[in-house]
C-alpha distance (Angstrom), angle and dihedral (degrees) to the residues before:
residue distance angle dihedral
M1 . . .
A2 3.80 . .
S3 3.79 134.1 .
V4 3.80 111.9 -120.5
L5 3.79 129.3 -169.5
L6 3.80 110.1 -151.1
V7 3.80 115.2 -159.7
E8 3.82 108.2 -166.7
D9 3.80 128.4 134.6
D10 3.82 99.6 -161.7
P11 3.84 105.1 90.9
V12 3.81 94.4 -153.8
I13 3.80 94.4 50.0
R14 3.80 90.6 41.7
A15 3.81 92.1 54.3
R16 3.82 91.6 47.9
L17 3.79 93.6 49.5
I18 3.80 92.7 46.0
D19 3.81 87.9 54.1
V20 3.81 92.5 48.7
L21 3.80 94.2 48.1
S22 3.82 93.1 43.8
R23 3.80 90.3 52.7
H24 3.80 87.4 55.5
D25 3.82 89.2 56.8
H26 3.80 97.4 -103.5
V27 3.79 121.8 140.5
V28 3.79 104.0 -128.8
R29 3.78 131.0 -156.8
S30 3.78 118.6 177.7
S31 3.76 142.3 -163.4
P32 3.82 133.8 -179.8
Y33 3.82 92.8 -153.7
G34 3.79 134.2 71.6
F35 3.81 97.3 -143.4
E36 3.78 91.4 48.4
A37 3.81 90.5 50.3
L38 3.81 90.8 52.6
R39 3.80 90.0 52.3
E40 3.81 90.3 49.3
V41 3.80 91.7 53.0
T42 3.81 91.8 53.1
R43 3.81 93.9 41.4
Q44 3.79 98.8 46.1
P45 3.83 113.1 2.1
P46 3.82 112.9 -140.8
D47 3.79 125.9 -147.0
A48 3.81 90.4 -118.1
V49 3.80 142.1 -0.5
V50 3.81 126.4 -138.2
L51 3.80 104.6 -158.6
D52 3.80 128.3 -165.7
L53 3.80 114.1 -158.6
G54 3.80 100.9 -147.2
L55 3.79 99.8 76.0
P56 3.83 124.6 157.1
D57 3.82 98.0 -128.5
L58 3.83 105.6 31.3
D59 3.77 137.6 16.8
G60 3.79 108.0 -104.4
V61 3.81 92.3 -124.9
D62 3.82 89.3 58.0
V63 3.80 89.3 49.6
L64 3.79 88.9 51.2
R65 3.80 92.9 51.5
M66 3.80 92.7 47.4
L67 3.78 90.2 46.4
R68 3.80 90.6 53.2
S69 3.81 89.8 53.2
I70 3.81 91.0 61.1
S71 3.81 106.1 26.4
Q72 3.81 145.7 23.1
V73 3.81 92.6 -148.5
P74 3.83 110.7 145.3
V75 3.82 111.5 -99.7
L76 3.80 125.2 -157.4
V77 3.80 109.8 -167.3
A78 3.80 120.8 -148.0
T79 3.78 109.4 -157.8
A80 3.78 142.7 163.2
R81 3.83 88.9 -153.8
D82 3.78 107.7 98.2
D83 3.81 105.6 165.3
E84 3.80 116.9 117.7
A85 3.81 96.2 -119.1
E86 3.81 91.5 55.0
I87 3.80 93.0 47.0
I88 3.82 90.4 50.2
R89 3.80 88.6 50.5
L90 3.81 90.4 52.8
L91 3.79 93.9 48.7
N92 3.80 92.0 46.7
A93 3.80 89.5 50.1
G94 3.80 89.1 58.5
A95 3.81 109.0 -89.4
D96 3.81 114.4 153.3
D97 3.79 93.6 -156.1
Y98 3.78 140.3 -20.3
L99 3.80 141.8 -143.1
V100 3.80 123.1 -153.3
K101 3.81 115.0 -137.6
P102 2.93 132.3 -84.5
F103 3.80 97.4 48.5
S104 3.79 134.5 153.2
G105 3.77 126.2 -110.4
G106 3.79 88.4 -115.3
Q107 3.80 91.6 56.8
L108 3.79 91.2 50.1
A109 3.80 93.3 49.2
A110 3.80 92.6 47.3
R111 3.81 95.3 47.5
L112 3.80 92.0 45.4
G113 3.79 91.1 48.8
A114 3.80 90.6 52.5
V115 3.82 92.0 48.4
L116 3.81 90.4 50.9
R117 3.82 92.6 48.7
R118 3.80 91.9 50.9
S119 3.80 90.9 48.0
A120 3.80 91.7 50.8
A121 3.82 91.3 48.5
A122 3.81 91.3 49.6
A123 3.81 90.3 50.0
E124 3.81 90.7 51.7
R125 3.80 91.2 50.4
S126 3.81 91.0 49.5
A127 3.80 91.6 49.8
A128 3.81 94.3 48.0
P129 3.82 115.3 103.1
E130 3.78 117.5 -108.4
T131 3.80 112.5 -101.3
G132 3.78 100.7 178.1
P133 3.77 142.0 37.2
R134 3.77 119.8 -62.8
D135 3.79 91.0 -122.3
G136 3.79 93.0 66.4
A137 3.78 91.6 124.5
I138 3.77 123.8 152.6
R139 3.79 107.0 -121.9
V140 3.79 125.6 -157.7
G141 3.78 112.3 168.0
G142 3.79 106.6 -55.6
L143 3.81 92.3 -14.1
A144 3.81 119.3 104.4
I145 3.81 116.1 -174.1
D146 3.80 119.1 -171.8
R147 3.80 109.7 -166.3
Q148 3.80 95.0 -171.1
A149 3.79 94.6 51.3
R150 3.82 90.8 33.4
S151 3.78 89.3 -135.2
V152 3.79 133.0 136.2
S153 3.77 130.7 -163.8
L154 3.78 130.4 -174.6
D155 3.80 116.7 -156.5
G156 3.79 88.3 -19.2
H157 3.81 95.9 -49.8
E158 3.80 118.2 113.4
L159 3.80 117.1 -121.8
R160 3.79 121.5 -146.4
L161 3.80 107.1 -136.8
T162 3.78 132.8 172.7
R163 3.79 117.5 -116.6
R164 3.79 92.7 -100.0
E165 3.81 93.8 44.7
F166 3.79 88.7 54.2
D167 3.81 92.7 49.0
L168 3.81 91.3 49.1
L169 3.80 94.8 47.4
A170 3.81 93.3 46.3
Y171 3.81 90.8 48.2
L172 3.82 92.2 52.4
A173 3.82 92.2 42.9
E174 3.79 90.5 56.5
R175 3.82 86.4 56.6
A176 3.80 96.2 39.4
D177 3.81 117.4 172.5
R178 3.80 91.5 12.7
V179 3.79 124.6 106.7
V180 3.80 111.0 -122.1
P181 3.84 116.6 -160.9
R182 3.80 113.9 -115.1
R183 3.79 94.4 -123.0
R184 3.82 89.9 50.3
V185 3.80 90.7 53.2
L186 3.80 91.0 49.7
A187 3.79 92.8 47.4
D188 3.82 95.6 46.6
V189 3.80 100.5 38.4
W190 3.80 101.2 32.8
R191 3.81 94.7 28.8
Q192 3.79 89.2 -148.2
S193 3.78 119.7 108.7
Y194 3.82 93.4 -157.9
V195 3.82 98.8 56.7
E196 3.79 112.1 130.6
E197 3.80 114.0 -113.3
Q198 3.82 88.8 -128.3
T199 3.80 86.7 71.3
L200 3.80 89.9 62.6
D201 3.82 91.4 45.4
V202 3.80 90.5 53.8
H203 3.80 93.2 51.5
V204 3.80 93.4 45.1
S205 3.80 90.1 50.0
S206 3.81 91.3 50.3
L207 3.80 92.3 47.2
R208 3.80 91.0 50.3
R209 3.77 90.5 53.8
K210 3.80 91.9 50.6
L211 3.81 90.5 47.5
G212 3.80 88.4 53.6
E213 3.79 97.0 -116.8
R214 3.79 139.9 111.3
A215 3.79 132.4 -134.2
S216 3.81 89.1 -116.5
R217 3.82 91.4 53.9
P218 3.82 108.1 26.1
R219 3.78 121.4 -179.1
Y220 3.80 102.9 176.7
L221 3.81 108.4 1.8
H222 3.78 112.9 61.0
T223 3.79 125.8 179.2
V224 3.79 116.4 -150.9
R225 3.78 103.5 -154.5
G226 3.77 113.2 -119.7
V227 3.82 92.5 2.7
G228 3.79 116.0 59.1
I229 3.81 147.5 -95.1
K230 3.78 134.5 -58.1
L231 3.79 136.1 -173.8
V232 3.79 106.8 -139.9
T233 3.78 133.5 -162.4
P234 3.81 105.9 -117.0
R235 3.79 113.5 -116.9
């Protein structure tokens, strides 16, 4: 059982989603307003937030950014905006996952469950005592990836990555110079067999931008058409 804060201004949709989440044994609080949701998070932190973007008082992306400044609570964004640039903007603002409207109650429950499981696993890893040296970074060329600190630097400069971008980059770095099939990446990093491949494309595109490269001239992230993705050591 998890506590969920649902931020949705449409009363009909809000009632339907409360019913869906309650039937999946979640304790649901709701708000139609962004400012009110931010107050709720500080007053009584939930285990997860389901955030609609079309709110009457604030744009949902602004709510997401403000939320990230005060909390690391997992956020699942519900949006009607499905273009790649907008999805990249959401992920960079701190979303853990997203659903494009319209979606079924089953999809919502499954995605939320996966987000909660990943959050719980991350919390366990953070609470575990250190068993090795702090400088146990994975190094690929000028990239240094510290799993314990969840930090990444490129040529000595720290990169600001979302949680999922970090997980994806670390996963590929551990398999450096090997092609990993797309479906394997989705299964191992997202731990959801039904994730759309566009989700992976969005994260790879965002990572490329932060690494300062383009798909047409990759340095680290290479796509092998029809096969998969690999993180290579630059020659």
